[in-house]
N, C-alpha and C positions, 0 to 999 in steps of 0.2 A: 439462533444467534451465531454470528460469525466469530470463530475462535482465532485467537492470535497466540502464537507461541511465546514462551518466556523470553527468548532472545529479542523478539520484536519489541516487547514491552520495556526491557531493560535498556536497549539502545536508545529508545525514545526518551526515557528518564535521564539517561546519561547526557544526551545532547542538550536537553532542557536545563539540566543542572549546571553544566559547564557554561552554557551561554548566558545563564542568569546570575552568575557569581562575579562580583567585582574582585580585583586582585587583592584588595584589602581584606575582604572576607575569606578569600581562599587561603591566605596565610594563617589564619586563625583556626579555621574549621578542619576537622579530620574527615577526609573523604576516602578513607580506607575502604569503606563499604562500597563506594563507587568503583574503586579499582577492582574489587572482588567481582562486582556485577559485570563489569566490562570483560574481565577474564572468563567469567562463566559464559557470557554470550558468545565470546570468541571461540570457546571450546565447543559450544553447540554448533556454531556455524562450520567450524573445521570438520567436525564429525559428519555433519550433513553433506558437505561437499564430497567427502571421501565415500560416503555411502551411495550418493546419487551417481557419482562417476561421470561418464560420458553418455548417459542415457537420453540426453536432450529432454528431460522432464524437469519440471519445476516443483520444488518442495512447497507443500501447503501446510500440513501439520503432521505431527507424529503420533504414533501409538506408544512407542517407547524406544529404547535404544541408547539413550544417554545414561551415563553413570549417575544414578539418582543420589548416591551417597556423596559424590563429588559436588553435585549441585547444592545439597544440603550444607555441606561443609563451607562452600564458598559464600552462601547466603546466610550462614550462621543459623540454620534451622535444624530441628530435630530430624533424625533419620526417618525416611518414609519407606521403610522396607516393604517391597511388594507392590507399591503404588506406582502408577504410571505418572510420568512427569507432565503429561499434556492432556490427559483425558480423565474426567471425573469418574467414569465407570469403564475402566479398561477391560478389554476382552482378553482374559488371562492366557488363553491358549496361544495368543499371537504376540504376547509381550516380547519385545526384543527382536521381532522378525518382520514387522510390516510397517510400511510408511505410506502416507498419502502423497502421491505425486501426480501431477496433471500436465497436460500439454500447454503450450504457450497461449492458447486461446481461453484458458480458464481465467476468471476475473481476478484471481489472486496472483497471476504469473509474475507481475512486476515487483511483488513484495520481497521475494528472496534475493534477487539481484540488488534491490535497493538496500537491504540490510547488509549485504557484502560491501557496498560502497560506504555505508555508515561505519562499518567495522574498520575499513581501511582508513577513513577519516580519523577515527578515534585512536587507532593503534599505530598507524604508519606502516603496518605490515604489508610488504609488497605482494605477498601471496594472496592476501584478500583482494588487492587490486587486480591481480591476474585472474582470479576466479570471478570477480565482479564483471570484468570485461567479457569473459567467456559466457557467463549466463545472461548478460545483457545482450550480447550479440545473437543469442538464440531467439530473442524477441524481435529481431529486425523485420521479419515479415509483417509484424503488426502495424507497421507504418502505413500499410495499404488496407488494413482491415476496417470495415465500416459497420460491422454487425452489432455493435453495442456501445453504449455510452461509457463503459468501463475503460475504453482505450485511453481515456484521459489519465487516470492514475496508473494503469498498467504500464504506460510508457513514461510517465513523469517520474514514477518511483525508480525506474531503471535508467532510462536514457536521460531523464532530467538530472538525476544525481551524477550520472556519468559526465554530462557536459559541465555541470557545476564544478566537479573536481578535476576533470581531465578533458578540457574542451577540444573537440575535434569537429570539423565542419560537417562531416557525414552524419554525426550525431545531431547536430543542430538542424540539418535538413530533415532528418527523420522526425524530430519534434514538430517542426513546422508542418510537415505533411500530415502528421497525426492530428494536429490542431485543426487543419483544414477539413479533415474527415469528420472530426467531432462537430465542427460548425455546420457541416452538411446535415446533421441530425436536428438542427435548430429550426423551429417553425415560427416565423415572425408573427403570424396571426395569433398564436398561442403564447409566444414569448418564452418558450422553454426548449431545452434539448430533450429529445425523446430518449427514454431509458431503454425499454425493451422492445423487441420485435416479435414477441410471442404473447400468448394469453388473449383474453377476451376483451381487453380494454381498447378503447379507440386510440388514445395517445397517452400512454402511461409515463408518469414522471415520479421517480422515487426520491426520497430525501437524500439518499446516498449520492445522488447525482451531483450534489454540491461539491463533492471531493474532486470531481473532474475539472472544476473551474480553475484550479491551480495551474494546470497546463496552459489554459488560455491566457491567464495573466502573465505566466512566464514567457510564452511565445510573443505576447505583445511587447514585453520588455526586450526580448532578443531582437525583434524585427523593427521596433519602433512603430508598428502598425496598431492603431487603437481599435480596429474592428474586432479583434479577439477580446479585448478588455470590455468593450461596449456590449458584446454579445453575452459575456459572462455576467456582467452587471444586470442585464435585462433578465436573464434566467434567475439570478438571485432575488431580484425584486418580485418576480412572479411567484417564486417559492415563498417568500416572506408573506405575500398576500394570501396565499391559498393553502399552504401546508400546515399552518399552526392553529391549534385550538386556542380558546380563550385563556386556558391555564398555561399556555406556551409550550405544551407538549406537541409532538409532531405526528401527523399521519405518515404512514410508510409510503403509501401510493396515493397520488392524485392523478386521475385520468381526465383528460379534457376533450370536449367536443371540438369539431373543426373550427367553430367560430370563437374559440377561446373560453367559453363558459365551462364550468366544472361538470363533468359527467358523473364522477364517483370519487369518494374518498374512502380508503380502506387500508387494512394491513394484509400483506400477502405472506 
């Protein structure tokens, strides 16, 4: 299962809560807990930025390193002495010393820059904007990358949030170029965007691929060109038809034959 750090979760909750509250309710409700949560996430991100430095690596998840007592205090939890803040079964010899970092071509590379943009949006802290720009720029070569469907959310989390908060034409062009490359993975006979270029499947499409459609809808909005939107809708319609069981649970992988019929359904 893909793991998400605490800061990612808290930022998502914060944005959802703030966007869903009317001014009337906001005057009555006590959102002190939300303030603490944002401060906690900000502290995590600041620590991560300082630890990664200028390594040109992207943070994925941690073994430890955060002040666990501080996290517990902020979230009003009991102290978790000796426990890792991000792993259920920490490797104790490495506590406080190791971190997972990957190159820009890892499928998670856009998440960290995206969280820095969200932190800037929530706090107004210009330092977060500065770091968001830096880590987003690391991903600029991905605009030419065609080797995975993940380029959709790798670039939309980073460059998409960058353009939303600080629009620059070069960022817009990078989003369009990425969307064109993603469209290049679409097979009209099958009606889907190909997910992986590895494995024994003929044309694998995983349910996660749906997350890449956001980029296509966004670029359709930016350009006024419906081709991106129509392709995204076709992929979604094919996924609705073939990915779901009768109980509405989903297969992880559906592989297609070249004529559009289903080759195999499975979990990888």
